[in-house]
N, C-alpha and C positions, 0 to 999 in steps of 0.2 A: 347435384342435389336430388335426393330420392323423392318419390311421390309422397311418402309419409311426411317428410320434412316440409315439402311444399304445402301440403294440406294443413300441417300444424301452423306454419307461418301465416297462411291465409286466415286461419281462425284467429290468430293473434291480431292481425290487422283489423279484422271485423270487430273484435272486442274493443279495441282502442277507439276505433271510429265511432262505435255505438255508445260507449260509456265514458270516454275520456277525450272528447273531441278537441279541446284546446291543445292538448299535447299531441294528438294525431296530426294537427295542422303543421306543427313545426318538425315533427319527426319525419314525415314523408318528404321533407325538403333536404334531409341530410344525405350525404354520400352513402352509397349502398353499404359500405363496410361499417358505417356507423348506424345506418337506418335499421338494419335487421336486428342487431342485439338490443338496440334501444326500444324498438317496437315490442320485442319479446318481453323485456322487463316491464314496460308499461302495461302490457296485457296481463302479466302476472299480478300487478298491483290492482288493475281494474277488476280482475276476477275475485280477488280477496275482498274488495270493497263492496261487492254485491251480496256477500254472505248474510249480513244482518237483515236484508230485505227478503231473502229467500228462505231463511231459517229463523224462526222466532224463539223456539224453546232453548233455554240456556244450555241444557245438556246436549242438544243437537248441535248447537254452535260449537261447543267444546269438541265434540266428535269430529265436526267438519275441519276445525283448525288443526286438530291432531293429524287428520288425514293429510292436510297440506304440509305439515311439518315432516311427516314421513315421506311424502311424495317428493319434496325438495331433496331430501337425503337420497332418495332413489335415483334422482337425476344425476347424482355424482357416483352412482354405482353402475354395475353392468346390467341392472334390471330395472329400468325406469318404469314408472306407472304409465299405462296406456292412456294418457291424457294429453291433448294437443299442446297445452302450455308446458307441461313437464317434458314432453318429448322435444319441444323447441328449446327449453332450458338445457336439456341434456346435450344437444348438438351445438348450441350457440354460446351458452354461458358457462356450463360446467367445465369446459377445457381451460377456462381462464382462471389463473390462481387467485386465491383470496376473495372468492365471491360467495361461497356457500354461507358463511357466517352472516353476511349482510342480508341475504334472503331469509334466513332463519330469524334474524332480528326483526324483520318486518312482520313475519308471522306471529312472533311472540308479542310484539307491541300491539298489533291489532287484536289478538286474542284477549289480552289484558283489558283492552278498551271495550271490546264487545261483551265481556263478562261483567263489566262494572257499569252500573246505572247512574252513579253519582257524578256530578260535574267535577272537573279538575279542581284540586284544592287551591292551586296558585298558578301564576304565570309560568313558574318553573316547571310545573307538571305539564302544562300545555307545550312548553318548549321541548320537554323530554319526549312527549308523544310525537311531535314533529320531527325531532332528531331520529326517532326510531322508525319513522316511515319515509317521509319525503327526503330527508338527508341521506338515508340508506340507498334510496333509488338513485340519487345523484352520484354517490360514491360508486355504485355499480356501473352507471353509465361511463364514468371515468375509467374504471378497470377494463371495461369492454373495449374502450378506445385506446388502451395502453397509456392512459394518463393517470399517473399515480404519484403526485408530488404533494408536499405539505401545503403549498399555496392553493392547489385545486381543492384538496380536502377541507381546508379552512373555509374557502369560499362556498363549497358545497354544504358544509355544516350550517353556515349562516343562512344561505339561500333556502335550504331545506326547512329551517325554522320559519322563515318568512312565508314560504309557500304553504307550509302546513297550517300555520296560524291564519293566513288569509283564506284558505279553503274552509277552515272551520267557521270563520266569521261568515263567509258566503253561504254556508250550509245551515246557518242558525234557524231559519224558518223551516227548512226541511226537517231538521232534527227535532225542533220543537213540536212539530206535528206528530212525531214518533215518541214524544215524551223524553227527549234527551236534550241536555244543555251542555255546552262546552265553555260557558262563561266562568272564569275562575272565581271560586267561592270567596277568596279573601277580598278581592276587589268588589264583588257583589255586596259583601257584608259592609264594606266601607261606604258604598254608595246607597245602602239601604235597599238593595234589590234581592228579592227572594227567587227561588227556583221557579215558582208559579208565575212570577212576573215575566220570565223569559218564555216559559212553556205556553203561556196564553197567546204568544205570537203578536203581541201589541207593543209598540214602542212607547218609551217614555224618556224624559230627560235623563233619568238615572240609568236606564238600560243603555242609552247612547253613551253615557259617560264610561260605562264598563267597556263597551265596544271600542271607544276611543283609546283606552289604555292598552287593549290587546292590539289594535291597529298600530299604535305608536311603537310598540315593541316589535311587531312584524316589519314595519317600515325601517326601524333601526337595523334589523338584521339584513334587510335588502340592501341598505346603503353600505353596510360593512362588506357584504359580498361583492358589490360592484366596485368598491374601493380597491379590491384585490385584482380586478380585471387586468390592469396593465402588467401584472406579474404572470399572467397566464398566456399560453399559446392560443392562437385563434381557434384551433379545433376544440380546445378545452372550453373556451368561452361559448362556443356553439352549443355545447352540452348543457349549458346553464340557462337556456332560453325559457324554461318555465318561469323565470323572473318576470317576463313580459305580462302574462295574464295576471299574476299576483299584483304587480304594480298598477295595472289598469283597474283592477278591482279596488285596491286601496284608494286610488284617486277618486273613483266613483263613490266609494263609501264616504269620503270626506265631503264630496259635493252634496251628498244627502244628509249631511250633519250627523253622520255615524248612526243613521237609522238602518240597522241590519235587516229590517223587515220591509224596507222600501221596495215596491214592485219593480222599480227600475233596476234593482240590483240582483233580482232572482235569476236573471240570465247571465250574470257576470258583471253587469254595469258598463258594458262596452259593446259596440256593434261588431259583428264578425269581420266586416270590411276594414274597420279601423284597427282591429287586432292583427289582421293579416298584413296591413301596411306597416304597422309597428314592427312585426316580426321581420319583414323584408328589409326594412331600414337597418335594424340591428344586426341582421345576418350579414348584410353588405358591408357594414362598418366594423364588423367584428366585435360587436357589443352584446350585452345580454341584459 
């Protein structure tokens, strides 16, 4: 391993530990051959997720996302951009077949989201966002581990939707403070909830009803993914451990009567110790 690659990987570890700690906790427990590519992929996602907070002007966001699109392509060429994540992608992910399209799909999905201020029009839109982000990451983790069968991809699709939707619910207060809402407009209209009701950051019975519908859909996808577990190899199931944090959050949300603004939920709705115990249990049992 060259010094440049060591530095790039160290940067990736630092980014995931700082900005995606729940995933950092389980990734560091993987075997090295799985840990390195998974950490690089998670760092790539964490880096993109920070863009809306670091760049506010729409034109600059578009420029930044185009840079990442070109940078991903450069990782698959002989002249990668001198960026630690791109250099790590070049060495660790680019040699793996059928990976570039998944990375580019993540960039495109996030760019579309960052450039749009309106909430998703429906649950289907929310699912498509989750499929274009969280599910793509799971597919990539499978490709990096030489796991590429229809059962894994089917499970990854469902789990990605569950994780993506749970994360958006968890981030409701954070996004509301930045004048963003991910509550589906069709369900909001049915429940008599306006955008301002969500953006004020105050719960009501009607806002909780909208959150319940989103959580129910996420839980359904989580159950669909786990139902496919017996058809997967143990290594493949290990790559689906993001299910644990999503499940714990959804359980916590239910205990709070689907109040997405409850202070108890802003840190995830579970203690770090309980999360680690759940991870250990599922890893030992070959579950996710």
